[in-house]
Rosetta silent file (secondary structure, phi, psi, omega in degrees, C-alpha in Angstrom):
SEQUENCE: MRISVRHVLRFLVLVAVVAALPALLSPISPSGTPYVSALSNLTDGVVLAATHCSDKACGSFSGPCVSAPGYLCVGGGGSRQCFTRLCQ
SCORE:     score description
SCORE:     0.000 S_00000001
   1 L     0.000  122.288 -178.277   91.624   71.065  158.176 S_00000001
   2 L  -109.278  123.672  178.417   95.255   70.635  157.621 S_00000001
   3 L   -91.036  126.397 -178.186   96.894   72.164  154.530 S_00000001
   4 L   -74.487  153.839  179.660   99.805   70.117  153.334 S_00000001
   5 H   -64.339  -33.247  179.774  103.178   71.719  152.736 S_00000001
   6 H   -61.600  -43.151  179.349  103.122   70.373  149.187 S_00000001
   7 H   -67.481  -38.424  178.780   99.979   72.371  148.330 S_00000001
   8 H   -65.235  -43.557  178.828  101.394   75.551  149.875 S_00000001
   9 H   -64.670  -40.318  176.957  104.635   75.187  147.900 S_00000001
  10 H   -61.333  -42.703  179.400  102.726   74.580  144.655 S_00000001
  11 H   -64.271  -43.188 -179.831  100.670   77.696  145.269 S_00000001
  12 H   -65.967  -38.291  176.944  103.744   79.821  145.999 S_00000001
  13 H   -65.769  -41.452  178.605  105.520   78.566  142.859 S_00000001
  14 H   -62.673  -42.353  177.902  102.430   79.333  140.791 S_00000001
  15 H   -64.204  -40.550  179.237  102.242   82.867  142.223 S_00000001
  16 H   -65.556  -39.868  179.381  105.956   83.402  141.524 S_00000001
  17 H   -66.372  -44.402  179.607  105.606   82.227  137.916 S_00000001
  18 H   -65.047  -37.332  179.301  102.594   84.475  137.283 S_00000001
  19 H   -70.039  -29.400 -178.115  104.410   87.439  138.854 S_00000001
  20 H   -86.680  -14.043 -177.758  107.512   86.835  136.687 S_00000001
  21 H   -58.453  -47.095 -179.883  105.644   86.506  133.367 S_00000001
  22 H   -60.184  -37.806  179.626  105.457   90.247  132.538 S_00000001
  23 H   -70.025  -33.741 -179.211  109.195   90.652  133.108 S_00000001
  24 H   -78.906  -29.904 -175.295  110.002   87.586  130.988 S_00000001
  25 H   -96.902   -7.991 -179.201  107.652   88.447  128.122 S_00000001
  26 L   -74.692  148.520 -179.879  108.335   92.171  127.830 S_00000001
  27 L   -68.196  147.228  179.916  110.529   93.303  124.922 S_00000001
  28 L   -82.075  127.041  179.935  114.159   93.984  125.658 S_00000001
  29 L   -92.879  123.801 -178.289  115.004   97.649  125.199 S_00000001
  30 L   -85.627   61.062 -174.201  118.431   98.179  123.608 S_00000001
  31 L   -75.481  -16.131 -177.656  119.159  101.438  125.423 S_00000001
  32 L   -92.367   -0.330 -177.746  122.896  100.780  125.725 S_00000001
  33 L  -101.656  157.605  177.440  123.635  100.478  122.002 S_00000001
  34 L   -79.135   -2.859 -176.519  124.326  103.298  119.522 S_00000001
  35 L  -102.208   45.424 -179.208  121.733  101.834  117.138 S_00000001
  36 L  -103.510  134.789  177.692  118.631  103.041  118.935 S_00000001
  37 L   -74.578  150.127  176.597  115.916  104.897  117.087 S_00000001
  38 L   -68.543  -19.147 -179.573  114.773  108.251  118.398 S_00000001
  39 L   -99.381    5.985 -174.091  111.235  106.874  118.265 S_00000001
  40 L   -70.045  -21.607 -179.002  111.934  103.623  120.105 S_00000001
  41 L   -94.282    3.301  177.026  110.653  104.867  123.447 S_00000001
  42 L   -78.701  144.052  177.840  107.285  105.975  122.097 S_00000001
  43 L   -96.757  161.810  177.646  104.312  103.833  122.988 S_00000001
  44 L   -71.277  127.808  178.918  101.525  102.808  120.664 S_00000001
  45 L  -102.825 -173.168  178.051   98.739  105.336  120.795 S_00000001
  46 L   -80.287  130.074  179.137   95.196  105.286  119.566 S_00000001
  47 L   -89.955  124.750  179.584   94.970  105.332  115.801 S_00000001
  48 L  -104.806  119.403 -179.835   92.355  107.732  114.542 S_00000001
  49 L  -100.300  165.147  177.285   91.008  106.963  111.097 S_00000001
  50 L   -63.821  142.218 -176.707   88.897  109.122  108.875 S_00000001
  51 L   -94.427   -0.106  179.879   85.240  108.972  109.802 S_00000001
  52 L  -109.483  153.714  177.312   83.939  109.448  106.272 S_00000001
  53 L  -137.947  123.725 -176.159   83.674  106.950  103.467 S_00000001
  54 L   -79.295   -9.285 -178.205   83.022  108.057   99.912 S_00000001
  55 L    53.096   46.522  177.839   81.710  104.599   98.911 S_00000001
  56 E  -136.373  150.550  177.371   83.730  104.717   95.697 S_00000001
  57 E  -132.439  164.558  179.716   86.420  102.490   94.167 S_00000001
  58 E   -71.123  132.630  176.800   88.783  102.852   91.198 S_00000001
  59 L   -81.382  -26.941  177.723   87.228  101.925   87.891 S_00000001
  60 L  -154.292 -173.852 -176.349   90.647  101.394   86.287 S_00000001
  61 L   -60.592  -38.069 -179.119   94.358  101.948   86.970 S_00000001
  62 L  -111.363   22.491  177.704   94.181  105.713   86.500 S_00000001
  63 L    97.880 -171.753   -4.383   90.582  106.258   87.602 S_00000001
  64 L   -79.206  170.861  178.014   87.845  107.401   87.442 S_00000001
  65 E   -78.191  137.974  178.072   86.180  106.551   90.745 S_00000001
  66 E  -122.976  161.195 -177.028   82.976  104.510   90.511 S_00000001
  67 E   -66.697  127.140  178.034   80.312  103.738   93.102 S_00000001
  68 L  -157.294  107.159 -177.154   81.268  100.844   95.442 S_00000001
  69 L   -60.867  133.706  176.338   79.884  100.617   99.003 S_00000001
  70 L    90.557    5.102 -178.276   82.534  100.245  101.702 S_00000001
  71 E  -124.059  157.578  178.687   85.490  101.544   99.675 S_00000001
  72 E  -123.728  125.392 -179.374   87.429  104.803   99.448 S_00000001
  73 E   -96.283  124.800 -179.369   88.864  105.989   96.128 S_00000001
  74 E  -121.773  131.699  179.821   92.127  107.954   96.400 S_00000001
  75 E    83.490 -145.482  179.094   93.796  109.683   93.460 S_00000001
  76 L    80.411  175.882  178.433   92.671  108.887   89.964 S_00000001
  77 L    84.548  104.732  178.352   91.572  111.259   87.273 S_00000001
  78 L    80.851 -131.836 -174.897   93.773  111.740   84.245 S_00000001
  79 L   -92.396   -2.011  179.827   97.317  110.451   84.383 S_00000001
  80 L   -77.273  152.373  179.292   97.491  109.948   88.186 S_00000001
  81 L   -78.556  143.121 -178.453   97.408  106.472   89.676 S_00000001
  82 E  -105.654  138.290  178.479   94.204  105.465   91.461 S_00000001
  83 E  -124.859  139.363  176.800   94.126  103.565   94.793 S_00000001
  84 E  -113.895  131.439  178.460   91.173  101.820   96.424 S_00000001
  85 E  -127.761  150.299  174.743   91.083  101.295  100.186 S_00000001
  86 E   -73.336  139.744  173.303   88.572   99.645  102.500 S_00000001
  87 L   -79.288  143.767 -178.403   86.664  101.991  104.765 S_00000001
  88 L  -119.427    0.000    0.000   87.047  101.232  108.422 S_00000001
């Protein structure tokens, strides 16, 4: 079995392209400019959400909270603004 030079070259080019993809697709870090955030070198961590869900939603703009499965009622009651969020 004889492997042609053309197939070997195609394989080597394919390996080189796959090896260069992470370097080409990674974001450019602007470490040499004075406009760098102090948080720019932090990586994305695991987001931990609340594990409870009150199963309530806002009944109106300023509350009160009413029963609604899958929702979380924040605020409300009196003159405060009420917010409804999906439970995750």
